[in-house]
C-alpha positions, 0 to 999 in steps of 0.5 A, a space after each residue: 042760941 039764934 044763928 042765921 048762916 047764909 052761903 051768900 049775902 042774905 040768902 033766899 029767906 032774909 025774912 027769917 033773919 028779921 024774925 029772929 031779931 028782937 028788941 030795938 033791932 040795932 046791931 053791928 056789921 063786921 067786915 074784917 074778912 075784907 082786911 087788906 082790901 082797898 079802903 074805898 072798896 071796904 067803905 062801899 061794901 059797908 054801905 051795901 051791907 048796911 043798906 041790905 039790912 035796913 031793907 029788913 028793918 034792921 039798923 046797923 053800923 060797922 064795927 071794925 075789930 082792928 080798932 079794938 082789943 079785949 079792953 075796949 071792945 065790950 064798952 064799944 060793943 054795947 048790947 046789940 040785938 044782932 051781928 052781921 058778919 060778911 064773908 071774905 077771907 076766913 083766916 083774916 076774920 079769925 085773926 081779927 076776932 082773936 086779937 080783939 077778943 070778939 071770939 070770946 064775946 061771941 061764944 059767951 053771948 050766944 050761950 046767953 042768947 044775948 043776940 043773933 049771930 048772922 053772916 055769910 060765907 066766911 062769916 058762917 064758916 068761922 063758927 065751925 070747930 075747924 077752918 082746916 081745908 078752907 085754905 083751898 079758897 082763902 089765902 093764908 099767905 095774905 093773913 100771915 102778911 097782915 096779922 103775922 100768924 094764921 089760926 085754923 081753929 074755929 069758934 066751935 059753936 057748930 058741931 061740924 064745919 060749914 062749906 058754902 057755895 056748893 053747887 053754885 057755879 055762878 060763884 067763883 069759889 064754888 069749884 074750890 069749895 066743892 074740893 073741900 067738901 069732897 075731901 071731907 067726904 073721903 075722910 067721913 067728916 060730917 059738914 054742913 053743905 050750903 048752896 048759894 041761896 040757902 041758910 042754916 038756921 038754929 033757933 034754940 034746939 031747932 036746926 033748919 036748912 032753908 
């Protein structure tokens, strides 16, 4: 299994992500954590993420999970060498993954080491065993209005929740996520705390915080 999970954007060591990717270095960008934002904003953000990856020698296109279900996703997905999952609203992202079948695809292909899963903020948090607590910063109301339901289960790939933007005063969600971390501390819940610039990297049996 190969994971590159950043607190914000590509983090301070994007070369580590580049080194994890094999093959033809082509993949998909997933922006469904932005579901509900203006289409023009979403388009500009897609271009930004694709350009950032291109600077690392990684070629990507956007995969909009809203356009797929379990019957169409696999054929469209093909055999990418990586996924890059942008942050935003983790509950929107969870709903989009569930309705498209991408959640099961990710779990199965990571077990096979078929691609690198990479992402930041919500795109990293989604891999935890639970999303409970993240409603402190991400609206469940918006997700309910868009998708009709809210899920609090993560993909259970990480052994504990991941909390980004810790001690990152320049990020607008740092204060809210510090409260999430404090709640975990009070209940003795282990978690992965990440400051902006940091990334959690898992490569096979090796786990590193960089």
